C-alpha positions as CSV (number, residue, x, y, z in Angstrom):
1,M,0.0,0.0,0.0
2,T,1.1,3.5,-0.6
3,K,0.2,7.0,0.6
4,I,-1.2,9.5,-2.0
5,I,-0.5,13.2,-1.3
6,N,-1.6,16.4,-3.1
7,K,1.9,18.0,-3.0
8,T,0.6,21.3,-4.3
9,K,-1.9,21.7,-1.4
10,G,-0.1,19.7,1.2
11,I,-3.2,17.4,1.6
12,I,-3.0,13.6,2.4
13,I,-5.5,12.1,0.0
14,S,-5.2,8.5,1.1
15,D,-3.0,6.7,3.6
16,D,-3.6,3.2,2.1
17,C,-3.8,3.1,-1.7
18,I,-3.6,-0.2,-3.5
19,I,-1.6,-0.1,-6.8
20,C,-3.4,-2.0,-9.6
21,E,-1.2,-3.0,-12.5
22,S,-2.5,-6.3,-13.7
23,I,-5.3,-6.6,-16.2
24,L,-7.4,-8.5,-13.7
25,S,-7.1,-5.9,-10.9
26,K,-7.8,-3.1,-13.3
27,A,-10.9,-4.9,-14.7
28,R,-12.3,-5.7,-11.2
29,G,-11.7,-2.3,-9.7
30,M,-14.3,-1.8,-6.9
31,M,-16.9,-4.1,-8.4
32,G,-18.6,-6.3,-5.8
33,L,-16.9,-4.6,-2.8
34,K,-19.0,-3.6,0.3
35,K,-17.1,-0.3,0.9
36,P,-14.7,1.8,-1.2
37,L,-11.0,1.2,-1.2
38,S,-8.3,3.6,-2.5
39,L,-7.1,2.3,-5.9
40,V,-4.4,3.5,-8.2
41,F,-4.6,2.2,-11.8
42,K,-1.2,2.5,-13.7
43,F,-1.0,2.5,-17.5
44,K,2.0,2.2,-19.7
45,K,0.9,5.1,-22.0
46,M,-1.4,8.1,-21.8
47,A,-4.9,7.1,-22.8
48,I,-8.6,8.1,-22.5
49,V,-9.7,5.7,-19.8
50,S,-13.4,5.3,-19.8
51,L,-15.0,4.1,-16.5
52,H,-18.2,2.4,-15.5
53,M,-19.9,1.9,-12.1
54,Y,-21.7,-1.3,-12.9
55,F,-21.8,-3.7,-9.9
56,V,-20.4,-1.0,-7.6
57,K,-22.7,-0.2,-4.6
58,F,-21.4,3.3,-3.5
59,P,-20.3,6.6,-5.1
60,I,-16.6,7.4,-5.5
61,D,-14.3,10.3,-6.5
62,V,-11.9,9.8,-9.3
63,M,-8.8,11.7,-10.5
64,F,-6.9,11.3,-13.7
65,I,-3.2,12.1,-13.7
66,D,-0.5,12.4,-16.3
67,F,3.1,11.1,-16.3
68,D,4.2,14.4,-14.8
69,N,2.0,13.6,-11.8
70,K,-0.3,16.5,-12.6
71,V,-4.1,16.2,-12.2
72,V,-5.6,16.5,-15.6
73,E,-9.2,15.9,-14.6
74,V,-11.4,15.2,-11.6
75,K,-14.8,13.4,-11.4
76,R,-16.5,13.7,-8.1
77,D,-19.5,11.7,-6.8
78,F,-19.3,9.1,-9.6
79,R,-22.5,7.0,-8.8
80,P,-23.4,3.4,-9.2
81,G,-24.7,2.5,-12.7
82,E,-23.1,5.6,-14.3
83,T,-20.4,5.7,-17.0
84,Y,-17.8,8.4,-17.6
85,T,-15.4,9.2,-20.4
86,P,-12.9,11.9,-19.4
87,K,-11.9,14.6,-21.8
88,N,-8.2,14.2,-21.1
89,K,-5.7,11.3,-21.5
90,A,-4.2,10.0,-18.3
91,A,-1.3,7.7,-17.2
92,Y,-2.9,7.0,-13.7
93,V,-6.5,6.8,-12.6
94,V,-7.1,7.0,-8.8
95,E,-10.4,5.9,-7.3
96,L,-11.3,7.0,-3.8
97,S,-14.2,7.3,-1.4
98,V,-16.4,10.4,-1.9
99,G,-14.9,13.5,-0.4
100,S,-11.3,12.3,-0.6
101,L,-10.6,14.8,-3.4
102,D,-12.0,17.9,-1.6
103,G,-9.5,20.7,-2.3
104,T,-7.8,18.8,-5.2
105,E,-8.2,20.3,-8.6
106,E,-6.7,20.2,-12.2
107,G,-3.1,21.2,-12.2
108,D,-2.3,20.0,-8.7
109,E,0.8,17.8,-8.4
110,I,0.3,14.4,-6.8
111,C,3.0,12.2,-5.2
112,G,3.0,8.5,-4.1
113,L,1.7,7.0,-7.4
114,T,4.6,4.6,-7.8
């Protein structure tokens, strides 16, 4: 597990993020869980990473981050049953419990992703 910090604002976003690198862990995400975890999805190249909330029972916050560790997009209160396609490419997608990204915005630098 790793700690995710908004370096720009000096905010601890999560103390216990799980890094998801395998295809299986990325495909599963939070599906079927009873409560949200903090997950970091790592990709080998920048891409538009579309998400869905099928089989997820709770809302989450999501941030999309580039290889320079800058937030390129934030999706708050992503609800069960919804889908979302970001406008920007990302190298990392971080899924967290709702409210975890309060104070975090596009352009902020994030550390702890690797």
